[in-house]
N, C-alpha and C positions, 0 to 999 in steps of 0.2 A: 518398553518404553512409549507410550503416548507419541508423536505428530501431530503439534502446531499449527497452523498454517495462520499464514501470512497473505495478506489479496493486496498487491499494489493495480488501485484503481489508476486506470492512466487514462478513461471518457470522461467523456462529463455525463450527467446524469441526460436522463432524457427529458425535453420540456417540448414546451408546444413550439413549434417551429424550426427544430432543429433537425436537420438531416440526419436519418439516418445515418447514413457513410460519414459521418463527422464521428471518426473515433480518438477524437484527444487533439491536442496541439502538435507533439512529435512524433514522429515516428516509431511505429513499435522496435526499430531494432534497441532504442534509446530505453526502454522499454525492456528489452530481450537486456540488455547489457547488465541494466540497472542491477535486477533478478538476478543474474547471472553471478556478478562482486556481491551483492547481497549474501547467497544461499555461500559463496567460500566462506567467508568471513565467520559466517555462524556454525558449517563444519568443521571450520578452524579451532574456532573456538569449543565444538565441544557439546554444543547444542542437537534440539532434536526438531530444531523448525525449521518449516518447509516452506517456501516462495513464491508462490505463485500466484499469475497475471489473476486480474477481475472478469470470471467470466459471464457476468450477470447484470451488462450492459448496465455497470451503477446504479443498480438496483439491494436497496439500504433494506430492505425486507429480505429479500435471501441475504441476504452476506449477515443483519442479526445473528438469523435463524442458524447460519455453519459458524458462528463464535467465532471467527476472528479474534488469536495473539490482537490481529495489532492490522487498521487501515495505510498503508503508502501511499499518500496521495499524489499525483506528477503536477510538476509546477504549473498555474492557473488555472487549478481546479477550486480554491478555497469556495471561490463564490457558483463555481459554477456548478456540484455534485452535493446532491441532495443528503445530509446524514442524522434525522432527525431522529430519536429513537436509537444513537449509537452511543455509548461513551465517548464525548470527547478526547478526554483521556486515552484510548486509544485509536487513536489519528493522528498520522505522522504528516503536514506540507514539506513535501518538498520543496526547496529553492529552484531555481534556475542554475546554479554550479552546480550544490550538488549531485541533484541528475541526472547533467548534462557530463560532467567528471565522474558517473557512479559512484560514489562517493557516499558508501554506508550509516558511514560513522553519529548520525542525525537519530537511526535507525537503531542501532548495536546501545547508544544510552535514553532512546528512548525504552527499549525492554532490560536496559538493567535495574530502569526508572521500577518499573515497573515488577520485579523480581522482589526489588529492594520492598516493593508495597506492600506486597503478600505478603511476607516473612510476617 
């Protein structure tokens, strides 16, 4: 079985004037909790997806070369994450409630939609 990667993007793309210390709008602990919750659900249903935090500083060029199954974006990044050139169907924009309550249902639903589209 091959491992497929889902990246959780938690910080905005680098822009002019952005501090390199700015790591997103929520504490990283929320990102870790969301990743754990999503990975637990994916393992429970028996998929071979691997969920990891974005380690590219939100660099879409690097993310495209890694060919992720899905990009899951933390709240507040809809207009702060540069994603040109990436398939919009493979991006999930989380809202504050599902992110803070670590609710992975929207991600699971999108994965099911992508899987049915591949058939």
